[in-house]
N, C-alpha and C positions, 0 to 999 in steps of 0.2 A: 439355436441348437447348442447344447452344452455337452452332450455325450453321444457316443456311438456304441451301440451294443451289437456285437457280431455273433451270429450263429457260428458254429465251428465246422462241422462236416459239410463240405460242399461250398463253403465260403472261404475259410482259412486254409483248409487242406481237404483233400478228397480221399476217404477210405472206403468208398462205395464198393470197390472190388473185393475188399476184405469182408465186408458185411455179406456180400453175395456168396462168397466162397464158404463163409462160416454157416450161413443158413442152408446152403446147398449140402454141406457135409452132414449137418443134422438131419435134414429132410431125407437124404439118401439113406441114412441109417434107419430111418423110420418107414421107408418105402413110400414117401409122400412126394408127389410130383411137384417140382419147383423149377421155374425158369426166370429169365431176365424180365419178362413181361410182368410176372407176379412180383418180382423184386422191386420194380418201379413203383408199385402201389405202396411200398413200405417207406417211401421217402418222407422224412420229417415227422414220423410218428414213433411212439414208444415201443419198447421191446415186446410187452405183452400184447399190445394192439397188433404188432407185426405178426406175432405167432398166430393170432386168431385168423388173420388173413391166410396164412400158410396152411392152417388146419382145415380150410375150406376144401382142400384137395385130399384130406386124409380119409382112410377107409374104416376108421375106428374112432371112438370117442375117448377123450383124455380127461382124467380127473384134474382138479386144480393143482394138486401136488405133482402130477406128471407134467403138467404144462410148465410149472416152475422149473422142474428138472430139465426140460427141453431148452428153455431160455438160458439156463445156466450153462448147459453144454455148448449151445451156440456161442455164448459170450466167451467161453474159454477158448474155443477155436479162434474167435475174432481177436482176442487179446494176444494169442500166440502169433497170429499173423502180424499184428502191429509190432510186437517186440522183435520179430525177426526181420521186418522189412521197412518200417517207417523211419524216415530220416528228414532233416531240414530241407533236403532237395525236393521233398513232396509238398512244400508250401506253395500254394497256388499263385499264379502271376499277379503282381500288383499289390500283394498283401503287405509286404515289408515296407515298401515306399509309402503306402497310404498310412500305415501306423506311424511312421516317422513324421509325416506331414501333420497328422492330427496332434501328435505330441508337441510339435513345434508351435502349434496354435493354442496349446493348453486346453485341448478338448479331452475330456475323460473318455477312456475306452474300456469296454468290458466284453466278456464272453457270456452269452446266454444260450446254453445248450442243454438239451434233454438227456444227453449221453452221460452215463455214469463213468465212462472211460475217458472223460475230458482231461483229468489230470495226467493220465498216461500219454495221451495224444500230444498235449502241449509240451510235456517233458521230452518226448521223442523228437519233436520238431524244434525244440529249444526256444519257445516263445512265451513260456509261463510268465517271465518277468516283464513282458511288454504290456500287460493288461493291469489296469488299476483294480478291477474286480473280476472274479471268475465265479459264475453261478452255473451249476450243472445238475444232472439228474440225481446226484447224491443229496441235494439240498431242497428238492421240491417233491410234492406228492402228486401233482397233476402235470401231465405232459401237454405239449402244444397239440391242438390250437388253444388250450387254456393259457391265459397270459401270465400265469404265476411266475415263470422263470424270468420274464422281462420286468415284471413289477418288483420282484426281489432284487434284480440287478439295479434298478433305478433307486430303490431304497438304500442299497449299499453304496451307490455312487453319490447319494444325497442330491439327486437331481429329479425334478418333477417329470413324470412320463411325457408330458407334452413338449418337453425340451430334449427328448431323446430320439435319435435315429436308430432304426433296427435294420441290419443288413442280413437278408435271408435268401435261401435258395429253394425253399419249399412252401407250398400253399398253406400248410398248417402253421408255419412260422409267421407268414404274412398276416394270416387271420389273427394270430395271437397279438401281433404288434398293433393291429387296428383295434382290437378289443380293449386295449389299455390306452389308446390315444397317442401312440407313438408314430413317428414318420416311417413308413415302410419303403425300403429299397430292395428290389428283387434282383437277384443275380442268377445267371444261367437259366435253369429250368423255370424259375419264378419270374423271369424278366417280362413276361407278357401277361401277367395276372392283372386283374382290375384293381383300381384304387391305390396304385403305386404312386409314390412321389417321383420315383425314378426307377427305370429298369436298365440293366447293363448285362452284357455278355460275361464279363468278368471284372474283377476289381482293377485290372490293368487299364480299363476304359475310363476310369474316373480319377479325379483328384479330390482332396479334402474339401475344397471350396464348393464342389458340386453337392456334397452331402449337406453342407451347412447353408446353402443359398436360401434366400427367403422364398423364392418361387423357382420352379424348374419343371418345364413341361415337355422338354424334348429328350427322347431316349438317346443314350450314348451308344457307341458301337454300331453294329450292322443291323440291329433289329428295327422294326417299324416304330411308329410313334407310340409312346406309352399312353394308356388311359389316364387322364389327369383328374378324374373324379376323386374327391376326397383329399386333394392336395392340401397339405398343412402349411401354413405360413407363419 
């Protein structure tokens, strides 16, 4: 393994609450029912795909132009929440130490996120300079589970996909990693998915050597044993 590609939201930092509040503000203005259960369905997918799920509760049809306006309105709420609230204190446990370990081993590290707000988020938590490559929603045309974001990150890193680890918290991201032959590591909500190389509660539960091992079949943290089908060696 020569490189580790990290998803951003839910792996490096969690802005779930700001996504929820932003979608909720937009939905309330439109008179559309929206709750945390519906919000959970939006994990790991793009903005327009998320809107289509929310509009399942709508009492009217929206044109494509109106849908675009709704996503722009939601995003502006979200950006405002980030600017007002996000700080380096929001970096998730284990992230900084793991990045340092990987750097000390000369392992390349990248961000592979579908979010177009990735530059703002990394700037607010002051981690931009920690990554060799950053690929986000501004550079891709297809969102996860399409593997485009990870394939582009590998090309920019000049590393073959089979030599890359992907760290993800969403099923769509794990599917994207598998689709391009990368080693998938599931964090949090994704830690019990099938075909993982490793599943962990958080990055605080692992060290760099765990990600780079030739074989690893035992789940770290308090979860049960991971399904070791599709383990890459």
